[in-house]
ROPAZA-771299 format. One record per atom (N, C-alpha, C, O): x, y, z; residue in one letter. Coordinates in steps of 0.1 Angstrom, whole numbers, plus 2048, in hexadecimal, padded with zeros to 3 digits. Example, Ala and Ser with C-alpha at 12.3 -4.5 7.8 and 13.67 -1.06 7.14 Angstrom:
8847C784EA87B7D384EA8847DF84EA88E7DF855A8807EA847S8897F5847S88180084FS88680B850S
***
This chain:
A315269ECXA2D51D9E2XA335219D4XA385199CDXA3252E9D1XA365329C4XA465339C3XA4B5309B8XA4C5369CEXA5B5379CDXA6152C9D6XA5E52B9E2XA6A5259D0XA7151A9D8XA7B5209E2XA805189EBXA7D52D9E2XA865339ECXA7F5369F9XA8653AA03XA725359F9XA6B539A05XA6452DA0CXA5E525A05XA6652BA19XA60520A20XA5A526A2DXA6152DA34XA4D523A2FXA46529A3BXA4E525A47XA52519A49XA5052EA51XA5852CA5DXA51521A66XA5851CA6FXA4551FA64XA3E515A6DXA3E507A67XA394FDA6EXA44505A5BXA444F8A55XA4E4EFA5DXA584F4A62XA4B4E2A5EXA544D8A64XA544CBA5CXA4D4CAA52XA5C4C2A5FXA5D4B5A58XA4F4AEA59XA4B4A8A50XA494AFA65XA3C4A8A66XA324AFA5DXA2A4A7A57XA324BCA5CXA294C2A53XA2C4BFA44XA234BFA3CXA394BDA41XA3C4B9A33XA354ABA30XA314A9A25XA354A2A3AXA2F495A38XA1F497A36XA19490A2EXA1A4A0A3EXA0B4A3A3DXA094A8A2FX9FF4A5A29XA114B1A2AXA0F4B7A1DXA0F4ACA12XA074ADA09XA184A3A13XA18498A0AXA0B490A0AXA0648C9FFXA0648DA16X9F9486A17X9EE48EA12X9E5488A0AX9ED49AA15X9E34A3A10X9E34A4A01X9D94A49FBX9EF4A59FCX9F04A79EDX9EB49A9E6X9E449B9DCX9EF48F9EBX9EA4829E5X9DA4829E6X9D447E9DDX9D54869F2X9C64859F3X9C048E9E9X9B648A9E3X9C449B9E8X9BE4A49DFX9BF4A09D0X9B64A19C8X9CB49A9CDX9CE4969BFX9C648A9BBX9C14889B0X9C44809C5X9BE4739C2X9AF4739C4X9A846D9BCX9AB47A9CFX99D4799D3X9944859CFX9884839CDX99A4909CDX99249C9CBX9934A29BDX9894A39B6X99F4A49B8X9A14AB9ABX99A4A399FX9944A9997X99B49699FX99548E993X98648F993X98048D988X98049399EX97149399FX96B4A19A1X95F4A29A3X9744AB99FX96F4B89A2X9644BD999X95A4C399EX9644B998CX9594BD983X94C4B7987X9424BD987X94D4AA98CX9414A3990X93B4AA99CX92F4AB99DX9444AD9A6X93F4B39B2X9394C19AFX92F4C49B6X93E4C89A6X9384D59A3X92A4D399CX9214DB99FX92A4C9994X91D4C798DX9124C3996X9064C7995X9154BB9A0X90B4B69AAX90A4BF9B6X9014BC9BFX9124C99B7X9114D39C2X9154CD9D0X9104D19DAX91D4C29D0X9224BD9DDX92C4B29DAX92D4AC9CFX9354B09E3X93F4A59E2X9394989E6X92F4989EDX93E48D9E1X93A4809E5X93E47D9F4X9494819F8X9354789FBX938475A0AX94446CA0CX94B46EA16X946463A03X95245AA05X95F462A05X96945DA0BX96046D9FEX96C4759FEX96E47BA0BX97947CA10X963480A11X964486A1FX96847BA29X97147EA31X96346FA28X966465A31X975461A2FX97C45EA39X97A461A23X98845EA20X991468A27X99B464A2DX98D475A26X99547FA2DX99547CA3CX9A047EA42X98A478A42X98A475A50X993469A53X99A469A5DX99345FA4BX99C453A4DX9AA457A4DX9B2451A54X9AE461A45X9BC466A44X9BF470A4FX9CB474A4FX9B6473A57X9B847DA61X9B948BA5DX9C0493A63X9B348EA51X9B449CA4BX9A94A5A4FX9A94B1A4BX9A04A0A57X9954A9A5CX9974ACA6BX99C4A4A72X9944B8A6FX9944BCA7DX9A24BAA83X9A34B5A8EX9AD4BDA7CX9BA4BAA80X9BE4C1A8DX9C54BBA95X9B94CDA8FX9BD4D5A9BX9B34D3AA7X9B44D9AB1X9A94CAAA5X9A04C6AB0X9A84BCAB9X9AF4B4AB4X9A64BEAC6X9AD4B5AD0X9AA4A6ACDX99F4A3AC9X9B449EAD0X9B248FACEX9A7489AD6X9A1480AD1X9A448EAE2X999489AEAX98C48AAE3X982483AE7X98B493ADAX97E495AD2X97F48FAC4X976491ABCX989487AC1X98A481AB4X993488AAAX995482A9FX998494AAEX9A149BAA4X9AF496AA5X9B248BAACX9B949DA9FX9C7499A9FX9CF4A0AAAX9DA49DAACX9C94AAAB1X9D04B2ABAX9DC4B9AB4X9E64BCABBX9DB4BDAA8X9E54C4AA1X9E44D3AA2X9DC4D8AA9X9EC4DAA9BX9EC4E9A9BX9E54EEA8FX9E24E7A86X9E34FBA90X9DD502A84X9E6501A78X9E1502A6CX9F34FFA7AX9FC4FEA6EX9F84F2A66X9F94F2A59X9F34E7A6CX9EE4DBA65X9E34DFA5CX9E24DAA50X9DA4E7A61X9CE4EBA59X9D34F4A4DX9CE4F3A42X9DD4FDA50X9E2505A45X9E84FDA3AX9E7501A2EX9EF4F2A3DX9F44EAA32X9E94E4A29X9EB4E4A1DX9DE4E0A2FX9D34DBA27X9CD4E6A1EX9CA4E4A13X9CC4F2A24X9C74FEA1CX9D0500A10X9CB502A05X9DD4FFA12X9E7502A07X9E64F79FCX9E74FA9F0X9E54EAA01X9E44DF9F7X9D74DF9EFX9D74DB9E3X9CC4E39F5X9C04E59EEX9C14F09E3X9BC4EE9D8X9C84FB9E7X9CA5069DEX9D25019D2X9D05069C7X9DC4F89D4X9E54F49CAX9DD4ED9BEX9E24EE9B3X9D24E69C1X9CA4E09B6X9BF4E99B2X9B64E49ABX9BF4F59B7X9B44FF9B3X9A64FA9B7X99D4FB9AEX9A54F59C2X9984EE9C6X9904F59D1X9964FA9DAX9834F59D0X97A4F99DAX96F4EF9DCX9664F19E4X9704E49D5X9654DA9D6X9654D29E3X95B4CE9E8X9714D09E9X9724C99F6X9714D4A00X9794DDA01X9674D3A09X9644DEA12X96D4DEA1EX9684DDA2AX97A4DFA1CX9834DFA28X9804EAA32X97F4E8A3EX9804F6A2DX97F502A35X972501A3DX972502A49X966500A36X95A500A3EX9574F4A46X9524F4A51X95B4E8A40X9574DBA46X9614D5A4FX95D4CEA58X96E4D7A4DX9784D0A55X97F4D9A5EX9854D4A68X97F4E6A5CX9864EFA64X97D4F8A6CX97D4F8A79X975500A66X96E50BA6DX961506A74X95F50AA7FX9594FDA6EX94D4F8A75X9514F1A81X94B4F3A8CX95A4E7A80X95F4E0A8DX9654EAA97X9644E8AA3X96C4F4A91X9724FEA9AX967506AA2X969509AAEX95C50AA9BX951510AA2X94C508AADX94950CAB8X94A4FBAAAX9444F2AB3X94D4F0ABFX9494F0ACBX95A4EDABCX9644EBAC7X9654F7AD0X9674F6ADCX964503ACAX96550FAD2X959514ADAX95A51DAE2X94E50CAD9X942510ADFX93B505AE8X934509AF1X93F4F9AE5X9374EEAEBX93D4E9AF9X9494EDAFCX9354E2B00X93A4DCB0DX9424CFB0AX9424CAAFEX94A4CBB14X9524BEB12X9494B3B0EX94C4ABB05X93D4B2B14X9344A6B11X92F4A7B03X92D49DAFCX92B4B3AFEX9264B5AF1X9314B2AE7X92E4ACADCX93D4B5AE9X9484B2AE0X94B4A3AE0X94D49EAD5X94A49CAEBX94C48EAEBX941487AE3X94347DADDX93548DAE3X929487ADDX92A488ACDX92747EAC6X92E494AC8X92D496ABAX93A497AB2X93B494AA7X94549CAB9X9514A0AB2X958494AACX95D495AA1X959488AB2X96047DAACX95B479A9FX963476A96X94E479A9DX948475A90X94B480A85X94D47DA7AX94B48DA8AX94F498A81X95D496A7CX960497A70X966493A85X974492A82X977486A79X981486A71X96F47CA7BX97146FA73X96B470A65X96C467A5DX96347BA62X95D47DA55X950475A55X949475A4AX94B470A60X93E468A5FX932471A60X92846EA5BX93447DA65X92A487A66X92F495A61X93A499A65X92749CA59X92B4A9A54X9234B3A5CX9184B2A60X92A4BEA5FX9254C9A68X9244D6A60X92D4D9A59X9194DDA61X9184EAA5CX9154F4A67X9104F0A72X917501A65X91450BA6EX90A514A68X90B51AA5DX8FF516A70X8F351EA6BX8F252BA73X8EC52BA7DX8F8535A6DX8F7542A74X8F054DA6BX8E7553A70X8F554EA5FX8F0559A56X8E1557A53X8DC54CA51X8DA562A53X8CC563A4FX8C956DA44X8D2575A41X8BE56DA3EX8BB576A33X8BE585A36X8C258DA2EX8BB588A43X8BD596A47X8C7598A52X8C85A2A59X8CF58DA54X8DA58EA5FX8E6586A5AX8E757AA5CX8EF58DA53X8FB586A4EX90658AA58X908584A62X90E594A54X919599A5CX91359EA6AX91A59DA74X9085A4A6AX9015A9A76X8FA59DA7DX8EE59CA7CX902595A84X8FC589A8BX8F258DA95X8E8586A97X8F3599A9BX8EA59DAA6X8DC5A0AA1X8D35A1AA9X8DA5A1A94X8CD5A3A8EX8C5596A8CX8BB596A85X8CB58BA90X8C557EA8EX8B657DA93X8B3583A9DX8AE576A8BX8A0575A8EX89B567A91X891565A98X8A355DA8DX8A054FA91X89E54DAA0X8A6553AA7X894546AA4X892545AB2X893536AB7X89152DAB0X896535AC4X896528ACBX88E52AAD8X892531AE1X883522AD9X87A524AE5X87B517AEDX87950CAE8X87D518AFAX87E50DB03X870507B06X86750FB0AX86E4FAB04X8624F4B07X8654E7B0EX8694DDB08X8654E7B1BX8684DBB23X8774D7B21X8804DFB24X8794CBB1CX8864C6B1AX88B4C8B0BX8954C1B07X8854D1B04X8884D4AF6X8894E3AF4X8834EBAFBX8904E6AE9X88F4F3AE3X8884F2AD5X88B4E8ACEX8804FCAD2X8794FCAC5X87E507ABDX87D513AC1X884504AB2X88B50DAA9X883511A9DX87C509A97X88251EA9AX87B524A8FX88352FA88X889537A8FX88352FA7BX88A53AA74X890535A67X88F529A64X89753EA60X89D53BA53X8AC53DA54X8B0547A5BX8B4535A4EX8C2537A4CX8C6536A3EX8C052FA36X8D053EA39X8D453EA2BX8E353EA2AX8EA542A33X8E853AA1EX8F653AA1BX8FD52FA24X908532A29X8F6524A27X8FC51AA30X904510A28X8FF508A22X911511A2AX91A508A22X91A4FAA28X91A4F8A34X9184F1A1FX9174E2A22X9094E0A29X9074D5A2FX9004E9A28X8F34E8A2EX8EB4DCA29X8E44D5A31X8EC4D8A1DX8E54CDA17X8EA4C0A1CX8E34B6A1EX8F74BFA1EX8FE4B2A21X8FF4B0A30X9014A5A35X8FE4BAA38X9024BAA46X8F94B0A4EX8EC4B0A4CX8FF4A8A56X8F849FA5FX8F54A7A6CX8EC4A4A74X8FE4B1A6FX8FD4B9A7BX8FD4C8A77X9044CBA6EX8F54D0A7EX8F44DEA7BX8F64E6A88X8EE4E4A91X9004EEA89X9014F7A94X8FA504A91X8FE50CA89X8EE506A98X8E5510A95X8E551BAA0X8E4518AACX8E6527A9BX8E4533AA4X8D6538AA3X8D0539A99X8D053AAAFX8C253FAB0X8C0548ABCX8C8547AC6X8B654FABCX8B4559AC7X8AB553AD2X8A054EACFX8B1552ADEX8AA54DAE9X8A5558AF2X89B557AFAX8AA564AF0X8A6570AF8X89B577AF0X898574AE4X895581AF6X88A588AEFX88F591AE4X89B594AE3X886595ADBX88A59EAD0X8905ABAD6X88A5B1AE0X89B5AFAD1X8A25BBAD6X8AD5B8AE0X8B35C1AE5X8AE5ABAE3X8B95A7AEDX8C75A7AE7X8D05A5AEEX8C75A9ADAX8D45AAAD3X8DD59EAD5X8D9592AD5X8EA5A1AD7X8F4596AD8X8F158CAE4X8F4581AE3X8EB592AEFX8E958AAFBX8DE57FAFAX8DD577B02X8D7580AEFX8CB577AEEX8CD56CAE4X8C4565AE0X8DA56AADFX8DD55FAD5X8E3553ADBX8EC554AE4X8DE547AD8X8E353BADCX8E6531AD1X8E2534AC5X8EE527AD3X8F251DAC9X8EC50FACCX8EB50CAD8X8E8508AC2X8E24FBAC4X8E84F1AB9X8EB4F5AAEX8E94E5ABDX8ED4DAAB4X8E04D3AAFX8D84CEAB7X8DE4D3AA2X8D34CDA9CX8D74C0A94X8E04C1A8BX8D24B5A98X8D54A9A90X8CA4A8A85X8BF4A5A87X8CF4ABA79X8C54AFA6EX8BC4A3A6BX8B04A6A68X8C0497A6BX8B848CA67X8AD489A71X8A3483A6EX8B048DA7EX8A748AA89X89D496A8CX896496A95X89E4A1A83X8974ADA86X88E4B1A7BX8924B8A72X8814ACA7AX8794AEA6FX8774BDA6BX8754C0A60X8774C6A75X8744D4A72X8804DBA6CX87F4E7A69X88B4D4A6BX8974DAA65X8984D6A56X89A4CBA53X8964E0A4DX8944DDA3FX89D4E5A36X89E4F1A38X8A44DEA2DX8AC4E5A23X8A24E9A18X89D4E0A11X8A04F6A16X8974FAA0CX89C4F99FEX8954F49F5X8A94FD9FCX8AF4FB9EFX8BE4FE9F0X8C35049F9X8C54F89E6X8D34FB9E4X8D55079DBX8CF5079D0X8DC5119DFX8DD51D9D8X8E751C9CCX8F15169CEX8E45229C1X8EC5229B5X8F652E9B6X8F15399B6X90352B9B6X90D5369B8X9155389ACX9155309A2X91D5429ACX9265459A0X93353E9A2X93B53D998X9365389ADX9425319B0X9405279BBX9365279C2X94B51F9BEX94B5169C9X93E50D9C9X93750B9D3X93B5089BDX92E5019BBX92D4F39C1X9224EE9C2X9384ED9C4X9384E09CBX9354E19D9X9314D79E0X9374ED9DFX9334EF9EDX9244F29EDX9204FE9EBX91C4E99F1X90D4EC9F1X90A4F69FBX90D4F5A07X9045019F7X90150C9FFX8F250D9FFX8EB50F9F5X8EC50BA0BX8DE509A0CX8D6514A14X8DC51CA1BX8CA514A10X8C051CA18X8B8513A21X8B3509A1CX8B7516A2EX8B150DA38X8A6513A3FX8A751FA43X89B50BA40X88F510A48X88E507A54X8904FBA54X88B50EA5FX888506A6CX87A50AA70X877515A73X871500A71X864502A74X8604F8A80X85E4ECA7EX8604FDA8CX85E4F5A98X8674E9A98X8644DEA9BX8744ECA96X87E4E2A96X8824E0AA5X8874E9AABX8804D4AAAX8824D1AB8X88F4CAABAX8924C0AB4X8974CFAC4X8A34C9AC8X8A44C7AD7X89E4CFADEX8AA4BDADCX8AB4BBAEAX8B24C7AF1X8BB4CDAEBX8AE4CAAFDX8B44D5B04X8C34D4B06X8CA4DDB07X8C74C7B07X8D54C4B09X8DE4C8AFCX8EA4C8AFDX8D74CBAF1X8DE4D0AE5X8E14DFAE5X8E64E4ADBX8DD4E6AF0X8E14F4AF1X8F14F4AF3X8F64EFAFDX8F84FAAEAX9064F9AEAX90C502AF5X90850DAF6X9154FCAFDX91A502B08X912502B15X917505B1FX9054FDB13X8FD4FBB1EX8F6507B25X8EF506B2EX8F9513B1FX8F451FB25X8EE528B1AX8F452AB0FX8E252DB1CX8DC536B12X8E3544B12X8E8548B1BX8E254AB06X8E6558B04X8F555AB02X8F9566B02X8FD550B01X90B551AFFX91054FAF1X91B550AEDX90654CAE8X909549ADAX911553AD2X91B550ACCX90D560AD3X91456AACCX92256BAD0X92B56CAC8X92556BADDX93256DAE2X93B561ADFX947562ADDX935555ADFX93C549ADBX94054AACDX94B546AC9X93754FAC4X93A550AB6X94555AAB3X94E557AABX945565ABAX94F56FAB8X95D56AABBX96756EAB5X95E561AC5X96B55CAC9X971553ABEX97D553ABCX96854CAB7X96D542AADX96D547A9FX972540A96X966552A9DX966558A8FX97555BA8AX97755BA7EX97E55EA94X98B563A90X992559A87X99955CA7DX99254CA8BX999542A84X993540A76X99B53DA6CX986541A74X980541A67X98554CA5EX989549A53X987558A64X98C563A5CX99A561A58X99E563A4CX9A255CA61X9B0559A5EX9B154EA52X9B9550A49X9A9544A53X9A9539A49X9A653EA3BX9AB53AA31X99C548A3BX99854EA2EX9A4556A28X9A6555A1CX9AB55DA31X9B7564A2CX9C255BA27X9C855EA1DX9C4550A2EX9CE546A29X9CA540A1CX9D353FA13X9BE53DA1AX9B9538A0EX9BB542A02X9C053E9F8X9B954EA05X9BA5599FBX9C95599F6X9CB55A9EAX9D255A9FFX9E055B9FBX9E554E9F4X9EC54F9EAX9E15429F9X9E55369F3X9DF5359E4X9E65309DCX9D35399E2X9CD5399D5X9D45449CCX9D65419C0X9D854F9D1X9DF5599C9X9EC5539C5X9F05559B9X9F354D9CEXA005479CAX9FF53C9BFXA0753C9B6X9F45349C0X9F252A9B6X9EF5309A9X9F352C99EX9E753B9A9X9E354299CX9F0547996X9F1546989X9F954C99DXA06552998XA0E546991XA13548987XA0F53B998XA1652F993XA1052B985XA1752997CXA0352A985X9FC526978X9FF53096DXA0052C962X9FF53D971XA00547967XA0F548961XA1154A956XA1854696AXA26545966XA2853A95CXA2F53C951XA2352E95FXA24523956XA1D526949XA2352393EXA1152C949XA0A52F93DXA12539934XA14538928XA1754493BXA1E54E934XA2B54A92DXA2E54E922XA32540933XA3E53B92DXA3C532922XA4552F91AXA3052D920XA2C524915XA2452A90AXA235258FFXA1D53590DXA1453B904XA1B5438FAXA2254D8FDXA1A53F8EDXA205468E2XA175518DCXA0B54F8DAXA1D55D8DAXA155688D3XA1F5728CEXA295768D4XA1C5778C2XA245828BCXA3357E8BBXA3C5868BDXA355718B8XA4356D8B6XA4B56B8C2XA575698C2XA4556B8CEXA4C5698DBXA425638E5XA375608E1XA475608F1XA3E55B8FBXA37567902XA3C572902XA2C564909XA2656E911XA2F57391CXA2F57F920XA3856A921XA4156D92CXA4B578927XA5058092FXA4E57891AXA58582915XA53590915XA5C599914XA47593917XA425A0918XA445A6926XA4259F930XA495B2926XA4D5B8933XA405BA93CXA415B8948XA355BD936XA295BE93EXA255B2945XA215B2951XA285A693FXA25599946XA2E598952XA2959495DXA3B59B950XA4459995BXA415A3967XA4159F972XA3E5AF963XA3B5B996DXA2E5B6975XA2E5B7981XA245B196DXA175AD974XA1A5A297EXA155A3989XA2159897AXA2358C982XA2C58F98EXA2B58A999XA3659898BXA3F59D996XA375A49A1XA395A29ADXA2D5AC99DXA255B39A6XA1C5AA9AEXA1B5AB9BAXA165A09A7XA0D5969ADXA1558E9B7XA1058B9C3XA215899B3XA295819BCXA2D5899C9XA2D5839D4XA305959C7XA3459E9D3XA2959F9DDXA2A59D9E9XA1D5A29D7XA115A49E0XA0E5969E7XA0A5969F3XA0F58B9E0XA0C57E9E5XA1657B9F0XA125769FBXA2357F9EEXA2D57C9F8XA2A584A05XA2C57FA10XA26590A03XA23599A0FXA18592A17XA18591A23XA0E58DA10XA03586A17XA0757AA1DXA03576A28XA10572A16XA15565A1CXA1D568A29XA1B560A32XA25572A29XA2D574A35XA24578A41XA26574A4CXA1A580A3EXA10584A48XA09578A4EXA08576A5AXA0456FA45X9FC563A49XA0655AA51XA02555A5BXA12559A4CXA1B550A53XA1E555A61XA2054DA6BXA1F562A63XA22568A70XA17564A7AXA19561A86XA0A565A75X9FF562A7EX9FF553A81X9FC54FA8CXA0154AA77XA0153CA79XA0C538A83XA0A530A8CXA1853EA81XA2353BA8BXA1F53FA99XA22537AA2XA1854AA9BXA1454EAA8XA0A544AAEXA0B540ABAXA0153FAA6X9F8535AAAX9FF528AAEX9FC522AB8XA08524AA6XA10517AA9XA18519AB6XA19510ABDXA1C525AB9XA24528AC5XA1B52AAD1XA1F52DADCXA0E529ACFXA0452AADAX9FF537ADDX9F9539AE8XA02541AD5X9FD54FAD7X9EE550AD2X9EB549AC7X9E6557AD8X9D8559AD4X9D7560AC7X9DF569AC4X9CD55DABFX9CA564AB3X9C3571AB6X9B9571ABCX9C957CAB1X9C4589AB3X9B958CAA9X9BA589A9DX9AE592AAEX9A2595AA5X9A659EA99X9A259CA8EX9AF5A8A9CX9B35B1A91X9BB5AAA87X9BA5ACA7BX9C45A1A8BX9CC599A82X9C4591A79X9C6590A6DX9BA58AA7FX9B1582A77X9A958AA6DX9A7586A61X9A4596A71X99D59EA68X9A55A3A5CX9A15A3A51X9B25A7A60X9BB5ACA56X9BF5A1A4CX9BF5A3A40X9C1595A51X9C558AA49X9B9586A3FX9BC583A33X9AD587A44X9A2583A3CX9A058DA30X99F589A25X99F59AA34X99C5A4A29X9A75A5A1FX9A55A6A13X9B45A5A24X9BF5A6A1CX9C159AA13X9C259BA07X9C058EA19X9C2582A11X9B7580A06X9BA57C9FBX9AB583A0AX9A0581A00X9A058C9F5X99D5899EAX9A45989F9X9A55A39EFX9B059F9E5X9AE5A09D9X9BC59B9EAX9C75989E1X9C458C9D9X9C958B9CEX9BD5829DFX9B95779D7X9B257B9CAX9B55779BFX9A85839CCX99F5879C1X9A75909B7X9A658E9ABX9AF5999BCX9B75A29B3X9C259A9ABX9C359C99FX9C95929B2X9D458A9ABX9CE5809A1X9D457F996X9C45799A5X9BE56F99BX9B957798FX9BA572984X9B3582991X9AE58A986X9B958E97DX9B758D970X9C4593982X9CF59797AX9D558B973X9DA58C967X9D6580979X9DB574973X9D256F968X9D756B95DX9C556F96AX9BC56B960X9BD574953X9BC56E948X9C0580955X9C1589949X9CD585940X9CC586934X9D757F946X9E357B93FX9E056E937X9E756A92EX9D556793BX9D155B934X9C955E927X9C655691FX9C556B926X9BC56F91BX9AF56791BX9A9565925X9AB56490FX99E55D90DX99D550915X99254B919X9A9549916X9A953C91DX9A553E92CX9A0535932X9A854A931X9A454C93FX99554D942X99154C94DX98E54E937X97F54F938X978542936X96C541937X980537934X97B52A931X97C52293EX987520944X97151C942X97051594FX979509951X97D50695CX97D503946X9864F7947X9944FB94CX99C4F3950X99750894BX9A450D950X9A351095FX99A517963X9AC50B967X9AB50D976X9AA51C97AX9A451F983X9B1525972X9B1533976X9A3538976X99F54197DX99A53396CX98C53896BX984533977X97D53B97DX98652797BX97F522987X984529994X97C52C99DX99152C995X9965349A0X9905419A1X98C5469ACX98E548995X988555995X97955599AX97655D9A2X97254B996X96454A99AX9635469A9X95B54C9B0X96C53E9AEX96B5399BCX9705449C5X96C5449D1X97854D9C1X97F5579CAX9755629CFX9775679DAX96C5669C6X9645729C9X95D5729D7X95D57D9DDX9585679DBX9505679E7X9595699F4X95456D9FEX9665689F2X96F5699FEX96F577A04X972579A10X96B5819FCX96A58EA01X95D591A08X95B59CA0EX954587A08X947589A0EX945580A1BX942586A25X948573A1AX94656BA26X95056CA30X95B572A2EX94D568A3CX956569A47X957577A4DX96057BA54X94D57FA49X94D58EA4CX951595A40X95C593A3CX94959EA3BX94C5A5A2EX9595ADA31X95B5B2A3CX9615AFA27X96D5B7A28X96B5C5A2DX9735CAA35X9605CBA29X95D5D8A2EX95B5D8A3DX95F5E1A44X9535CEA42X9505CDA50X95D5CBA58X95F5D1A63X9665C3A53X9725C0A5AX97B5CCA5AX9825CEA65X97C5D4A50X9835E0A50X97E5EAA5BX9855F1A62X9715EAA5CX96A5F2A67X96E5EEA75X9715F6A7DX96F5E0A76X9735DBA83X9815DEA87X9845E2A92X98A5DEA7DX9985E1A7FX9995F0A82X9A05F4A8BX9915F8A7CX991607A7EX98D60BA8CX992615A92X984603A92X980606A9FX98B604AAAX98A60AAB5X9955FDAA7X9A05FBAB0X9AB606AAFX9B5606AB6X9A960FAA5X9B4619AA2X9B4624AACX9BC62DAACX
***
């Protein structure tokens, strides 16, 4: 993005056309309304439906389930174009990529036929309810329960930090079907149709320091009854292992977002530096400015080449390695925060003003080192393979 001399090796003419469509969508439908979305803590549903009409949701989901049957490279193009307008108000990563990916990676053919087409069309929004007040990265510590009663399961427990939880029509919920102490083997997944389930309640939308248009909710389940056929995968006790299989793509996507945003921050800072006058010259004329941005660009390029190598492997049909996903996530999110911080410093006081995109990028970036598995936890996972 930052240098016209570099083109990702997985790019094609078809992806160039997708990039043009995605760019128009973000510029016309999202960017002009971003302040409104942040103020109301959610995007307007008609924007989501428009994305569905353009085929921009669930692109790598197979066509038989309503997706485009495309590759992960198509998703990466969307990530890059969203970063170009410095946006997090449109929930592409949680709502169009990873939540459907979780569902596709765990559900039966019949369950996918029932729910996925409406998700891909933008008619229904999906959230994933895993995290609890005392069980974040440590999923095995989950306390929410699901008890079988005849042809239903009865769900009880609390979930927190649920992205799109307030807007979601469907919720993929993890709960314990095994006894206390059963660990990973006792966790199952369920699909909750939120409007049809009185015991599923959004307690409140949480106030965050960034990404404020993505409504992040706290959810209570009190005797929330779902049909037994809503047990994802059709078998109890496989939920944890199903989740571990699909967590990898979420981590990769967070890493790609990080590098894409770092690249955009550098572009904005170069433009600012070359126009900002101070002490009889431009900010760009100071050696410190050039050295700082040269270092940032180098680190971003290293990250870009790493992400591109993983994306190329996926396009070529190679499986995503857990270590690669973990490395991509922690490195990309760390560099995102570091580079945006250094770029903001070069904006001076203007970098602290919210109307400047660099300030919004700074606020939105911080959580990337926490969600998708904290960076410290991911480093520990990598170390276990050494």
